[in-house]
N, C-alpha and C positions, 0 to 999 in steps of 0.2 A: 516602527510600523512596517518597514519593508521586510524585516526578518520574518514576521508572521506570514506575510504573503508568500514569501519564498518557501517556507515550511509547508504551507497548505498546498501550494502549486506542485512542489516535488512529491508530496504525499499522494496527490491525485494522479500525477503522472505515473508513479510507481504502481498505484492501484490499478490503473488502466492497463499497464503492461502485464501485470500478473493476472488480471482478469482474462486477457487474451490467452495467456499461457494456461490458465485454468480451463478455458474452453477447449483447448487442444488436448489437455490431459483427460478431460471427460470422455473424449472420443476413444481413448484406449482403455481396455479392461484392466481391472485390478488397482490396488493401491501400492504405492512404493515411495521411494525417496523423492521422486519428482513432485508428488503431492505435498510432502512435508516442506519442500523448497518453496512451493507456491504459497502455502499457508504462512511460512516465514516472511515472504514478501508482503503479504497482506498485513501481517503484524507490524512490520517496519513502516508500511504506508500509514497504518492507523496511528502509530505512535507519532509520526511526523505531523499528521493532520491534527492530532490532539495537542501536540506541543505548539503548533501554530495558532490553534484556536485559543489556548490558554494565554499565549502572548498577546493576542489581539484583544481578548477580554480584559487583560490587565491594563491595557492602555485605554 
């Protein structure tokens, strides 16, 4: 049970961090590697949250 909470918590923390980085990136013009990095962070956060949710539903 604790594993699912940890996955969801870390996923939300990573999402919050990359949300703040995304807001900083919006202030700058153009698209580049920074935006790809931020999207990758959201992908990792989403996967962690999804894995935690699946683990929680399984129990």
